[in-house]
N, C-alpha and C positions, 0 to 999 in steps of 0.2 A: 577251311582250306583257302582263307583270305577274304570270302565273300561275306558281306553283312546281309543276311536274308531277313525279310519282313514279310510276314504273312497276316493279311488283314480278312475280317469278315465281320458281317453285321451281328449284333448281339440277340440274334433269334436262334432257338434250338436248332432247327435244320442247318443253319449257316454255320453255327458253331461246332456241330458235329462235322460236317465236311470240311470245314477249315482246319480244326484240329487233326481230322485224318489226313489231310494234305501235309500239315506240318510234321506230323511224325513219320509219315513215309518219306519226306524230304530228309529229315534227320537219319534216318536209318539207311537210305540210300547214300546219302553223303558220306556216312562212316564206312559203308561197304566199298565206295569208290575209292577211298582215300589211298589204300596202298596201290592202286593201279595208275594213280596219277592222271586225273582228266585235264590238267594244266588250265584251272580256272583262273579268271582275271581278277585281281583284287578290287571288286567294285561293289556296288550294291545293287540288290535285286528285291523288288516289291511285288508281290502277288495278291491281288485282290480275289477271293474265292468266294463264290456264292453257291447256293443249293439249288439243283435242277430237278426237274421233275423225276420220278422212279422211271428207269430204263432209258433216259434221255441220253443223246450222244455227248460225248466228251467235246466241250468248246474251250479251247486254249489259244489265246492270241495275245502277240507282243503289241502293247499300245504306246502311245507317244510317252516317252521318259525324259530325264534330263541327262546332260552330259555325264553326271556321275551316278545316275541311277536307272537302270533297266526295269520297266513296269510290264507286268501281265495282267490280263483278266481272265480268270479260269472258272469255268461252271460244272460242277461234279454232281452226278445222279445221287439222290437219297435213296436209303434202303426202306422199301415199304413193307417187305416180308423177309422171312428167313429162309435159307436154302442154299446149297454148295454152288448152284449155277449163279445165283445172284452175288454171292459173297465172291466168287471168282471174278465176275463182271465187273464189280466195283473195284476189286484191288487191281484188275489189269487197268481199267480207267484211270485211277488215281496214279498208278505208277507210271503210265504214258504222259500224264500231265506233268509228273515231277521230272522225269526225263527230258521232256520238252524245254522246260525252265533250264535245267543244269547245263543242257547242250548248248543253250543260247550264251550262258556264262563262260563256256569253255572256249579255248583257242585250238583243240585239236581239229584237224581236218576230218571230214566226213568219213574217210576210209578208215581211219584210226579209231573213230568213235564206234563204227559198225564192229570191229573187232573186240574192243573193249566191252560194249554192250553185249555182244555174244557171250563173252568170257563171264561175265557177273551173271548173266541169266542162267548159264551152265553152272555155277556155283550156288544157285537156288535163291537168288535175289526175290523173285516173286513170292516164294514161299517164306521168306524172311520177313517180308512186309506184311504178311497176313498169317502170322504163326499160330494164332489160336481162332480169332474171331475178327471180323471187321471193327475198325475203331468205334464206328457208330454204334454197333450193338452193345459193346461195353460202355459206351457213353450213355446211352439210354438206360441200361440197366442201373447203372451208377445213380442216375437222377431219379429213377423210381425208387430204387431200395433205400436211398438216404434222402429221400424228399428234398432234392436239391433243385432249385428253381432259379432261371435267369432272371435277374432284375432288369426289367425295360424302362423303368420310370425314375431310376436314380443313378443316372450316368456319373459316376464318381472318376474323375481323370486318375490317370496312373500318376503315381510319384516318381521323381527322376531316378531314384535308385530303382524301381520296379522296371522302368522303361529302357534302363541301360543295357546294352547287349553284352552278355557275359562273354569272358575270355573263351577262347576255344580250348577244347580238351587235348591231352596229349595225342600227338600225330595228326591233329586235324586243324593246325594252324597253317599259315600260308608257308609254302615249302621254300627253302632257300638251295636247294639242290638243282643240278642242271635239267632244264625242261625236257620234255619228251621230244627226241628227235635231235637234240643239240650234239653237236661234236665239235671239238676244237678244231680240228683239220678242216671241216666244212665251213666254219666261221671265217678262218683264216683266208680261204679261197674265195669266200664272198667278200671280204674286205679287200683282198687284192684286186678283185674284178674291179672294184668301184676306183681305185687308185689308178687303174689302166683306162677304164670306160669315161668316167665323167671329163677328164681333162680333155679327150678326144672330142667331147661334144660341146665343149664351151672354151675352144682355145682363144677366139678374139677377145672374149670377156676377162679371161684368166690373164692374158697379155696386160690387159688394161689394169686390172686390179693388182698386179705386181708392180706397177709404177705408182701407185696411190699409197702415200703414208698413212691417210686416214684408214684405209683397209688394213695397213700392217698393224695399227693399232687394234683395230678390231679383232684381228687374228689373235694377237697378243692376249687380249682380255678373254677371248673364248678358251684359249689353251689353259690360261689361269683358273678357268671355271672347271676344268676337266674335259673339255671337248677334245676329241681325237680330230687328226686331220681329216681323215675320210667323213666326219660328221660335218665338218666346216664344208667340204667339197659337196655333200648331198644338199645341204641347205643353200650354198651359193648356187648350184645348179637349178634348184627350185625357184629361187629369186629371180634368177637370170630368165628362165622360161616363162614363168608368169608375167614378167615386166614385157617381155616380148610379145607374149599373146595379147596383153591388155593394150599395149600401146601400137604394136607394129603388124598384129596379124589381123586378116580379113575373114578368118574362119568363124562360123558361128559356135558359141559354147555348147550347143546342141549336138553338133557333130561330133560324136565321140571319136571316130576314127581320125578324123583331122587334126583334133586338139591332141590326140595319142601320137601321131605322126610329129607334130610340131615338137612336143616334149623329147621325142626320141631323136630326131634329126640332129646333125651337127650344125652349130650356128654358121650363117654366112660369114666368109671372110671379109676382114676389114669392117665388120659391123658389130662392135662391143656393146654391151649394156652398159651405162654410165656407173661408176663406182658409187655415186651417191645413194644408189637402190640398196646398197649392201650394209646397212646398219647393224648394230649388235640385235636390236629388237626384231628387225626383219629377218635376219637368219634365225633367232629363236623360235618364231612362229613358223618358219618355213620347216625347221627340222621337225616340230610336232606334227606338222601337216603330212610330212612324208614317212612318219613313224608307222602308221598302219600298212603303207605299201611295202615298208621294208620288213615288216613282220611277215607279211604274205609271201615276199618274193625270196627273202633269205631263209626262211624257216617253213614255209608252207602253211603258217597258220591261218586259222579260219577265225574271222571276226565277225560275229552275228549279231552283235547289239545294234539298237536303233534307240539315239544315236551312239557313236561309239564314245567311250571312256578313255581319253587319250591318256590320261595319268595312269590309269590302270594298265593300259597296254605298254606304258613307258617302264612302269615297275615290274612288268612281268619280263620285258626285254633285259632290262639292266641286272635283275636278281637271277634270273634263269637263263638267258640267252646270250650273255657276254657282250650286250649292247654298249656299255660304258668301259669295257676293259680290253676286248680283243683288237689287237693292232699287229701290224707287221713291219719289218724295216722297209722305209720307204725315202725317196727323194722328197724334200720339201717342196709341194706343190704351189707354194705361195711365194 
């Protein structure tokens, strides 16, 4: 569903068993969730799985990743004896770990996730992920019956064709349908609000920009690249407020309320931010910075990655939430 998943584990039999159990449960769960559309970001997720002691508690934590890859460390209990209670506990623990990872890659807000999870559990997801026996039991049975052994002393690297991520199966690629909660009428109202709200809060700077030939060229260049006028307004407002905060404000960056008040308040009369701040590169950077806030405010999307994958959010917004398309009739703000 647009995500490149990587599951890693050490080449030791207990770790291989729990690692492949996690991967199998992840695959089944993703296939089961596909029709419900969990609004996954088209990003990368890496999970390092290790074997814990029997009956140990689940430990899943998001660790520092990169701007394009979210990383987790997960410890799953091994199975040391057979029995329905042990099998059920292990299955529940693994499904909880898988769900935690998937939720982090999803943009659905918490209330929608709760409804979705209730639905898939009612449809029998727990029994589907343990349909006959836990993965570990089948794994150890295969190694014993067929005398398979893991080689620890001959670490042959993967060849490029083996390590290549396969194409998604039918129905499991990144959706190009409208995202959950998207409605054109709501999108147009959000765009209308920005055309009305932003100019009110930056009147002095907008007046100065309208008199700047260089900014007129910048607007023309951005429009040629497909920017909508409300995109330019969003970016210009962000540039103006950041310049005012950096060079003219006395409030501390740690004072969240003061910074928020500065960004929401109208500009002082006769105090414009000079047009030289509004270059194409500055506006491009500003629009990317405002993208997560726009996703949250316009569509109530939840962004749980650390750090955020801005390009994944951008692709989600463009493909599924009308970010690069939705506009209304309006007067030229520039």
